[in-house]
N, C-alpha and C positions, 0 to 999 in steps of 0.2 A: 790286814781285813783278810775276810774269806769273801768278799763282797767287793774288789776293786770297780773302780768306776766301769765301765762300758764290758763287762763282763755276764755274763748268763747269769751267774747267781746273784750280782745287782740287779740285774730288772726282774728276777725271782720276787726278792727281798720288795720290792718296788710294786710288782703287782699285789703281793699281799698285801700290801696298806692301802692301795689306791691309788696308788701315784704315778702322774704321766709318768712319760719316759724322754727324755734328750739324749741322742748317740750321733756316734760319730762316724762317716760313712767315706773311706777310701778305696782305693785299688791296690793291689799285691803286686807285685813282678810280672807276673800271669794272668793279672787281671780279672782276679776276682774280690768282691765286694768284700772288705773286712773291715770291723768295728773297732776302731781306733781313733785317739784322739790327735796325739802331736804327729807330725811328721817322722818326729825321730824316735827312736826307741828306747834310747838311754834311762829317760825318766821313769818310766812303767817296766820295763823288763831288764834293764841292767846292760845293756848291748847296742854298740854299733850301729851306726848307720839308720838310714832312711825305711819305710815299711817298703815302698815300691823298690826298696835294691833286695827282695825277699820274697821266695815264691810264698804260694800256702802253706805249703809241706813244711817249710822252713820255718813259718811265723809260728805254726801251730806244738812246736817246740818248745818255744817261751813261754817261761810264766807272767801274769801281769803281778807286781807287787810284791813279789815273794810269797803268792798265795797259791794254790794248784790249780787257778783259772787260766784257761788260754786264751788267747785273740779270739771272739768268737767274728764266724763270715756273715753278713747281713739278712743269706738266706736262715740260717741258724738262730740267728736274733729274732727275725719274725716270726718262725716257727713256734719261738719261746712263749712270748708275745701275745702272739696269735688273739689279737683283737681285743684281746683282758681289757688295756688300758691306751689313751690314744698315746701319739709319738709325735717325737720333734726329730727327724733326721736333718743333719745339719750335714752339708760335703763340702770335702777339703779338698779345695784345688788348687795347692802348694805346687803342683804341675800344671800348669793354665791349658788345659783341656776341657771337655764336657764328655769323655768316655765311660767318667763313674755315673753319671747323670743316666746316660743311654743305658748302661749295662745293668746297675740298680732298678732303675725302671721297668726290665723285663721282669724282675722279681714282685715291685709291687703291684706290676698289673693286675697282677692274682691274687693280691693281698686283702683278705676282708676283714678290715680294721681301718682307724681313723686315724689319719697321719697330714702330717704338712713335711713341708722341707724348708731350710734356709741355709744362707752362706754367705761368706763374707766376698764371696768373689761373685761379680756380675754375673760372669759366663754360665754358670748357675742357674740365675733368676732368667737370664734371656733365653735359654734352652728351655728352661719348663715352660716360660710364656708362650713359646711358640709351638712346641711340641705337648705340652702337658697344660695345658690353660685350666683347665678342671681341677689342678691340685694348689691348694694356696699356697703361695712362697712367701718369703720374709728376709730382709734384706738385714744381716747384720753387721753392723758398724759400731765404729769408736772415732775418737780426734785422733786420728794416727800421727798428725803432727807435733805431737807432743813429746813423739818418740823421736830420737836422731836416727834409726836404723830407716825411717819411712819419710826423713826428710830429703827433698828433691827428687821427689820420683810422683811425677804427672798422676798416675793413676790414686796412688794412695791419696794427694790434694782433691782429686775428684770424689772418690769414696767419703772423705772426711766431711764433706760438705753434702751429701748425696747426692750431686750430678746425675751421677749414674741412673738414679730412679727414672731418669725421663724416658730413658730407654729399657729399663726392666722391670717399670711398673709393678713393686712390690704391692705384696694385699697386709703388710706390717713391715713394722722397720723393729728391730731388736738392738735397741743402742746401750753403749756402755753403761751403766748406773753414773760413775763418776765423771764422765763425760756429757752430761746428759743438760747442761749449759750452752752446749754447740748450737748457735745462730740457727745455721740449716735446720737441726734437728729440732729447734723450738717453733720455728715459720711449718714446717709439716705438722708437728702437735695443734699450731693453732688454725689449720686449714682442717682439719679431723682427721688426719693418719694416725691408722690404729697403731699402740707403739708400747714396747716392752722393754723393761731392764734386765739386762746381765751385768754380772751375776752377782747377788745378795749372799752375802756368808754371815752375817749375822744379824741383831734386833737391831741396830744403831743404823747401819744401812739400809737397813727397811722401814723405819720411821722414814729416812731423810727422803730415799726413794719416794 
């Protein structure tokens, strides 16, 4: 594709069709907020290593999905979108600190467009609850205990059952659609929590959800 995920060209196409945009933000080695989904560069850039192992200058030499598109910064993305459609900003906290929230917020404070934030990691929501309570925040979640790599890890047990919501107080919950039978998620919905499903990829999944 000439408009791979999280690229400026993809954002331009979305704007042309009037679609809202979800984008993923994490920090480069020199602490510049960049828009990229995975921790690792292999899938999209065919390069070994994590995003945070490379400076922005080094990341800019890579190409997304075999296209001519490069990894955009958050600033470039905001300038491209320019308030024309709403944005969901997902913070990636593979390294568990909130620097990405603090640094990105400096750009977002002057952004004249509609946006909300979401994250799998509760630290991002805690930062926004106390530093930017005016911004709508969402807890991304799934039933982590279904996957062996998360079993036996206390944080993921708490997250699976949305226990951290007591502290993070999210405005909405975005739960993996195939895990929607999770008891805690069902209780939250019964209590009136605003909820969303991720990620629907075909008509059958849409009708089920």
